C-alpha positions in Angstrom: 0.0 0.0 0.0 2.9 2.3 0.6 1.4 4.9 2.9 -1.0 5.0 5.8 -4.4 6.3 4.8 -4.2 9.2 7.2 -0.8 10.4 5.7 -2.5 13.2 3.7 -1.0 16.6 3.2 -2.5 19.9 2.1 -0.5 21.0 -0.9 -3.0 22.0 -3.6 -2.8 25.7 -4.2 -5.6 28.2 -4.7 -4.8 28.1 -8.5 -5.1 24.3 -8.4 -8.5 24.3 -6.7 -9.8 27.1 -9.0 -8.5 25.0 -12.0 -10.3 21.9 -10.6 -13.6 23.8 -10.3 -13.3 25.6 -13.7 -12.0 22.6 -15.5 -14.9 20.5 -14.2 -17.4 22.9 -15.7 -15.8 23.4 -19.1 -16.0 19.9 -20.6 -18.3 18.4 -23.2 -21.0 20.9 -22.2 -19.7 23.6 -24.5 -19.4 21.2 -27.4 -23.0 19.9 -27.2 -25.0 22.3 -24.9 -25.4 25.4 -27.2 -27.1 23.3 -29.9 -29.3 21.3 -27.5 -30.3 24.4 -25.5 -31.2 26.3 -28.7 -33.3 23.3 -29.9 -35.3 23.3 -26.6 -35.6 27.0 -25.9 -34.7 28.8 -29.1 -33.0 32.2 -28.6 -34.1 32.2 -25.0 -31.5 29.5 -24.4 -29.3 32.4 -23.4 -31.6 32.8 -20.4 -31.2 29.1 -19.6 -27.4 29.5 -19.2 -27.6 32.7 -17.2 -30.3 31.3 -14.9 -28.6 27.9 -14.6 -25.4 29.6 -13.5 -27.0 31.9 -11.0 -29.0 29.0 -9.5 -25.9 26.9 -9.1 -24.1 29.8 -7.5 -26.7 29.9 -4.7 -26.2 26.1 -4.2 -22.5 26.5 -4.3 -22.5 29.1 -1.5 -23.9 26.6 1.0 -21.2 24.1 0.1 -18.6 26.8 0.3 -19.4 27.3 4.0 -19.5 23.6 4.7 -16.3 22.8 3.0 -14.4 25.8 4.4 -15.5 24.9 7.9 -15.1 21.1 7.6 -12.4 20.5 5.0 -11.6 16.9 4.4 -11.2 14.5 1.6 -14.6 13.6 0.2 -16.1 16.5 2.0 -19.6 16.1 0.5 -19.9 12.8 2.3 -18.4 13.9 5.6 -20.5 16.9 6.6 -23.8 15.2 5.9 -22.8 12.4 8.2 -21.9 15.0 10.8 -25.3 16.7 10.5 -27.8 13.8 10.0 -26.0 10.6 10.5 -25.6 7.4 8.5 -28.7 7.0 6.4 -28.9 10.6 5.2 -25.2 10.7 4.5 -25.3 7.4 2.6 -28.1 8.7 0.4 -26.0 11.7 -0.6 -22.9 9.6 -0.9 -24.5 6.9 -3.0 -26.1 9.1 -5.7 -23.1 11.5 -5.8 -20.7 8.6 -6.2 -22.7 7.0 -9.0 -22.9 10.3 -10.8 -19.2 11.1 -10.3 -18.2 7.6 -11.6 -20.2 8.3 -14.7 -18.4 11.6 -15.5 -15.2 10.0 -16.9 -17.2 7.7 -19.3 -19.5 10.4 -20.4 -16.7 12.8 -21.2 -14.7 10.2 -22.9 -17.8 9.3 -24.9 -18.2 12.9 -25.9 -14.6 13.1 -27.2 -15.0 10.0 -29.3 -18.4 11.0 -30.6 -16.8 14.2 -32.0 -14.0 12.2 -33.5 -16.6 10.1 -35.1 -16.9 12.8 -37.8 -13.4 12.0 -39.0 -13.4 8.3 -38.1 -17.0 7.0 -38.4 -15.9 3.6 -37.2 -15.9 4.9 -33.7 -19.7 5.5 -33.5 -23.0 3.9 -34.7 -26.5 5.3 -35.0 -28.9 3.9 -32.5 -32.5 5.2 -31.8 -31.9 8.6 -33.5 -28.7 9.3 -31.6 -25.0 8.5 -31.9 -23.5 5.9 -29.5 -20.0 4.4 -29.3 -19.3 1.3 -31.4 -17.5 -1.7 -30.0 -14.2 -0.2 -31.1 -15.2 3.2 -29.6 -15.9 1.6 -26.3 -12.5 -0.2 -26.4 -10.7 3.1 -27.1 -12.7 4.7 -24.3 -11.5 2.0 -21.9 -7.9 2.7 -22.9 -8.3 6.5 -22.4 -9.9 6.0 -19.0 -7.2 3.6 -18.0 -4.5 6.2 -18.9 -6.4 8.8 -16.8 -6.3 6.4 -13.8 -2.6 5.7 -14.2 -1.8 9.5 -14.3 -4.0 10.1 -11.2 -2.1 7.4 -9.3 0.9 9.8 -9.2 -0.9 11.9 -6.6 -2.7 15.2 -6.1 0.3 17.5 -6.7 0.6 16.2 -10.3 -3.2 16.6 -10.6 -3.0 20.2 -9.5 -0.2 21.1 -11.9 -1.8 19.3 -14.8 -5.2 20.9 -14.2 -3.9 24.5 -14.5 -2.4 23.7 -17.9 -5.5 21.9 -19.1 -7.9 24.5 -17.9 -6.0 27.3 -19.7 -6.4 25.3 -22.9 -10.1 24.5 -22.2 -11.1 28.1 -21.6 -9.0 29.5 -24.4 -10.6 27.4 -27.2 -14.2 28.5 -26.7 -13.1 32.1 -26.2 -11.2 32.1 -29.5 -14.2 30.4 -31.2 -16.4 33.3 -30.0 -13.9 35.8 -31.4 -13.9 34.0 -34.8 -17.7 33.8 -35.2 -18.7 37.1 -33.6 -17.2 39.6 -36.1 -17.7 37.4 -39.2 -21.1 35.6 -39.0 -23.1 37.1 -36.1 -26.5 38.5 -36.7 -29.4 39.5 -34.4 -31.9 38.0 -36.9 -32.3 34.7 -35.1 -33.3 36.5 -32.0 -36.2 38.3 -33.7 -37.3 35.5 -36.1 -40.9 34.8 -36.8 -41.2 32.4 -33.8 -40.0 35.1 -31.4 -37.5 35.1 -28.6 -39.4 32.6 -26.5 -40.7 30.0 -29.0 -41.2 27.4 -26.3 -42.0 29.8 -23.5 -40.5 29.6 -20.0 -41.3 25.9 -20.1 -38.6 25.4 -22.7 -36.1 27.6 -20.9 -36.5 25.6 -17.6 -36.5 22.2 -19.3 -33.2 23.0 -21.0 -31.5 23.4 -17.6 -31.4 19.6 -16.8 -31.9 18.2 -20.3 -29.7 20.3 -22.6 -26.5 20.0 -20.7 -26.8 23.4 -18.8 -26.9 22.0 -15.3 -24.6 19.2 -16.4 -22.0 21.8 -17.1 -22.4 23.8 -13.9 -22.4 20.9 -11.6 -18.8 20.4 -12.5 -17.6 22.5 -9.5 -17.8 19.4 -7.2 -14.1 18.3 -7.7 -13.1 21.4 -5.7 -15.3 20.1 -2.8 -13.8 16.6 -2.9 -10.2 17.9 -3.0 -10.8 20.3 0.0 -8.8 18.1 2.3 -5.7 18.6 0.3 -6.1 22.4 -0.3 -3.8 25.0 1.3 -5.9 27.3 3.6 -9.2 25.7 2.6 -11.3 28.3 4.5 -10.2 30.9 2.0 -9.3 28.8 -1.0 -12.6 26.9 -1.4 -15.1 29.9 -1.3 -12.9 32.0 -3.5 -12.4 29.2 -6.0 -16.1 28.3 -6.2 -17.4 31.8 -6.7 -14.7 32.8 -9.2 -15.0 29.6 -11.2 -18.8 29.8 -11.5 -18.6 33.5 -12.4 -16.1 32.8 -15.1 -18.1 29.9 -16.6 -21.4 31.8 -16.5 -19.8 34.6 -18.6 -18.2 32.1 -21.0 -21.4 30.0 -21.6 -23.8 33.0 -21.9 -21.6 34.7 -24.5 -21.0 31.4 -26.3 -24.8 30.8 -26.5 -25.4 34.3 -27.9 -22.8 34.0 -30.5 -23.9 30.4 -31.5 -27.5 31.4 -31.9 -26.6 34.6 -33.8 -24.4 32.6 -36.2 -27.0 30.0 -37.1 -28.1 30.0 -40.8 -31.7 31.0 -41.3 -32.4 27.7 -43.0 -31.4 25.8 -39.8 -34.4 27.0 -37.8 -36.8 27.7 -40.7 -39.1 24.8 -39.5 -39.1 25.9 -35.9 -36.4 25.7 -33.2 -37.5 22.3 -32.1 -36.5 21.1 -35.5 -33.1 22.9 -35.5 -30.8 21.2 -38.0 -27.8 21.8 -40.1 -25.0 19.8 -41.7 -22.7 18.3 -39.1 -25.0 19.1 -36.1 -24.1 15.9 -34.4 -20.9 17.8 -33.5 -22.6 21.3 -33.5 -19.6 23.6 -32.9 -17.5 21.8 -35.5 -20.4 21.6 -37.9 -21.1 25.3 -37.7 -17.4 26.1 -38.3 -17.3 23.8 -41.3 -20.4 25.5 -42.9 -18.5 28.8 -42.7 -15.3 27.4 -44.1 -13.1 27.8 -41.0 -11.3 24.5 -41.7 -8.1 25.7 -40.1 -9.9 26.3 -36.8 -12.0 23.2 -37.2 -8.9 21.1 -36.7 -8.2 22.8 -33.4 -11.8 22.2 -32.3 -11.4 18.5 -33.0 -8.3 18.4 -30.9 -10.2 20.3 -28.1 -13.0 17.9 -28.5 -10.6 15.3 -27.1 -8.7 17.5 -24.6 -11.6 19.4 -23.1 -13.9 16.4 -22.2 -11.0 14.1 -21.3 -9.6 16.9 -19.1 -12.8 17.0 -17.1 -12.7 13.2 -16.9 -9.2 13.5 -15.6 -10.3 15.8 -12.8 -13.2 13.6 -11.8 -11.1 10.5 -11.8 -9.2 12.1 -8.9 -12.0 13.7 -7.0 -14.3 10.6 -7.1 -11.6 8.5 -5.5 -11.6 10.9 -2.6 -15.3 10.3 -2.3 -14.6 6.5 -2.0 -12.2 7.2 0.8 -14.8 9.3 2.7 -17.5 6.6 2.2 -15.0 4.0 3.5 -14.2 6.1 6.6 -18.0 6.3 7.3 -18.3 2.5 7.0 -20.2 2.4 3.7 -17.3 0.8 1.7 -14.4 -1.5 2.6 -11.2 -0.1 4.2 -9.3 -0.9 1.0 -10.7 2.3 -0.4 -8.3 4.2 1.8 -5.2 2.4 0.7 -2.6 5.0 -0.6 0.4 4.4 -2.7 3.7 6.1 -2.2 2.4 9.2 -4.1 -0.5 9.4 -1.5 -3.0 8.5 -4.2 -5.9 6.1 -3.4 -5.0 3.6 -6.1 -7.5 0.9 -5.1 -10.4 3.4 -5.2 -9.3 4.6 -8.6 -9.2 1.1 -9.9 -12.7 0.2 -8.6 -14.1 3.4 -10.1 -12.5 2.5 -13.5 -14.3 -0.9 -13.5 -17.7 0.7 -12.5 -17.2 3.4 -15.1 -16.7 0.8 -17.8 -19.9 -1.0 -16.7 -21.8 2.4 -17.3 -21.2 1.9 -21.1 -23.6 -1.0 -21.1 -26.9 0.9 -20.3 -25.6 4.3 -21.4 -23.4 3.9 -24.5 -23.6 7.5 -25.7 -23.4 11.1 -24.3 -27.0 12.0 -24.7 -28.2 8.8 -22.9 -26.0 9.6 -19.8 -26.7 13.3 -19.3 -30.2 13.3 -17.8 -29.5 10.5 -15.2 -26.1 11.9 -14.2 -27.6 15.4 -13.6 -30.4 14.2 -11.5 -28.1 12.1 -9.3 -25.8 15.1 -8.7 -28.7 17.5 -8.0 -30.2 15.1 -5.4 -26.9 15.0 -3.7 -26.6 18.8 -3.7 -30.1 19.1 -2.3 -29.0 17.6 1.0 -26.1 20.1 1.3 -28.2 23.2 2.2 -30.0 21.2 4.9 -26.7 20.2 6.4 -25.4 23.8 6.2 -28.2 25.2 8.3 -28.4 22.2 10.7 -24.7 22.5 11.6 -25.2 26.2 12.4 -27.3 25.0 15.3 -25.5 21.8 16.3 -22.0 23.2 16.0 -22.5 26.9 16.8 -19.0 27.5 18.3 -17.0 26.3 15.3 -15.1 29.1 13.7 -16.5 29.9 10.3 -14.2 32.1 8.2 -16.8 32.1 5.4 -20.6 32.4 6.3 -23.5 32.2 3.9 -25.5 35.4 4.1 -29.1 35.2 5.4 -28.4 31.5 6.0 -31.9 30.2 6.6 -33.4 31.9 3.5 -30.4 31.1 1.3 -30.3 27.4 2.3 -34.1 27.1 1.7 -33.7 28.7 -1.7 -30.8 26.3 -2.6 -32.9 23.3 -1.5 -35.9 24.5 -3.5 -33.7 25.1 -6.6 -32.5 21.5 -6.4 -36.0 20.2 -6.1 -37.2 22.3 -9.1 -34.3 21.0 -11.2 -35.2 17.4 -10.3 -38.8 18.2 -11.2 -37.8 19.8 -14.5 -35.8 16.7 -15.5 -39.1 14.8 -16.0 -40.7 11.6 -14.7 -38.9 9.4 -17.2 -35.7 10.1 -15.4 -37.0 10.7 -11.8 -38.4 7.2 -11.5 -35.0 5.8 -12.4 -33.4 7.9 -9.7 -35.8 6.6 -7.1 -35.2 3.0 -8.1 -31.4 3.4 -7.9 -31.7 5.2 -4.5 -33.7 2.4 -2.9 -31.4 -0.2 -4.4 -28.6 1.7 -2.6 -30.4 1.2 0.7 -30.5 -2.6 0.0 -26.8 -2.5 -0.7 -26.2 -0.6 2.6 -28.2 -3.1 4.6 -26.5 -6.2 3.2 -23.0 -4.6 3.6 -23.7 -3.6 7.2 -24.6 -7.2 8.0 -21.3 -8.5 6.8 -18.9 -5.6 7.7 -20.4 -4.8 11.1 -19.0 -1.3 10.8 -22.3 0.5 11.2 -23.8 0.5 14.7 -26.4 3.2 14.2 -28.3 4.0 11.0 -29.7 7.3 12.5 -33.2 6.5 11.5 -34.6 9.3 13.7 -32.6 11.9 11.8 -33.7 10.5 8.5 -37.4 10.3 9.1 -37.9 13.2 6.6 -36.0 11.5 3.9 -38.5 8.9 2.8 -41.5 11.4 2.5 -39.1 13.6 0.6 -38.1 11.0 -2.0 -41.7 9.7 -2.4 -43.0 13.3 -2.6 -40.5 14.1 -5.4 -41.6 11.1 -7.3 -45.3 11.9 -6.9 -44.9 15.6 -7.9 -42.9 14.5 -11.0 -45.5 11.9 -11.9 -48.5 14.3 -11.8 -46.5 17.3 -13.1 -46.1 19.1 -16.4 -42.6 17.7 -17.3 -43.1 14.2 -18.7 -45.8 13.4 -16.2 -49.6 13.2 -16.3 -49.9 17.0 -16.6 -52.4 17.2 -13.8 -50.6 20.3 -12.4 -50.5 23.2 -14.9 -47.3 25.1 -15.6 -46.6 27.8 -13.0 -48.8 26.3 -10.3 -46.6 23.2 -10.3 -43.5 25.3 -9.3 -45.5 26.9 -6.4 -46.4 23.4 -5.2 -42.8 22.3 -5.4 -41.7 25.4 -3.4 -44.3 24.7 -0.7 -43.4 21.0 -0.6 -39.7 22.0 -0.3 -40.4 24.3 2.7 -42.2 21.6 4.6 -39.4 19.1 4.0 -36.7 21.6 4.7 -38.1 22.5 8.1 -38.6 18.8 9.0 -35.1 17.9 7.9 -33.4 20.7 9.8 -35.5 19.8 12.9 -34.5 16.1 12.6 -30.8 17.1 12.4 -31.0 19.6 15.3 -32.8 16.9 17.5 -29.4 15.1 17.8 -28.2 17.9 20.1 -24.9 19.7 20.0 -22.0 17.8 18.4 -19.1 16.6 20.5 -15.8 18.3 20.1 -14.3 15.0 19.0 -16.7 14.7 16.2 -16.1 18.2 15.0 -12.3 17.9 15.1 -12.5 14.6 13.3 -14.4 16.2 10.4 -12.0 19.1 10.2 -8.7 17.2 10.1 -9.5 13.9 8.4 
């Protein structure tokens, strides 16, 4: 094993954490998102990116306080265990881990799908979408294996590599904007016959989870998982999260404006929902090819490999830290904490590689993975604001160098935002999330019987959790997004907000009912 699992140092700089957060958000989203968002919301897709970024900023603020106060490897798992105990913490850990493991496969898939324009043998058409062929999956496996090997050389290598990759990842879309803006931009698509809001606000909101908008912004989570290795995390994490999301909001909003403004009139002549042009399976590359920018198209194809794989590279590291935290909490075997001489959790990285490869069986393409991945992450993020407010009551004496302003209101808003995003994803995805979550409880029960590491499931603190999950499913089933449409648009969001308030109050009360946390528990969460 090489090194004891607790031999963990803090050596990732502010630039490294900022790079991890920014790099996680600039991946395959910029390659596919502008086209899919325009198809769902038309010119108003610009609002989808702006709104999505602002909403994720609210959620990130609650995590900034938590991670700055309780910095540890796999922080997302740790502070929920501290606030609500085993069952609630496992719920967050289970869905967040599944989503994180899927990031490397989905980003690798995105890279190979773009390369499919040049080498068609990498992809096949299946059910009106592109998926990887057998050869494509084999190459994806090789790429993911290389990412695992690199990550086994430790966090310091990861930090240095991230900065270089992120500079490239941000520069390419910026240069693309500068190429299209002065040469082919027009305001005509924004005032076309179908108007600015061809699908209304329904389309704007549906684009958040289904067009890759939320998928792009949820990429800040690697910064949370690496908090235990950050220098001065109380300052580094909040700064990095806020700056990274601000940078990415500006990037994606401007990119969407330029993309829509550069579209040929013929591409949306039959309506935005039928948006189509030559090469739109790789939309950025296809648009550049239409305008004859073949010299820059070659760079885009290179970026189509570097940008998604760079994101997969970041998540390969951060997800392994989540394995370690789950192991420390008794959810996974102690082998997840084994470190090599580079202080890298090699066994956890290897397990995640295997699970990631299995993901190609039910989800062989980018489009098929996005919705499920997003909803898993959002459910995990929904529990964070509850933990943030709860720990204000149960650990009031802990020094907080960063505090969420108007904490009760902000945390409630963040929780409601997450629930709305889950609702907007649609029943066809929500029911799969519920099935996977309850399967996780079965896994936890069986593992606890064999491992005997869990003495208390903290059922009292998790009483709110089951009405919450069932309620989300019920609202989605009767709602206007892929459900029975028994709740009209507008009223449905009011109902979700009221439901969120009831659950939020109950969840915080259940957490506070544990009483003040012991000094030992607090110190363990801050130094582990």
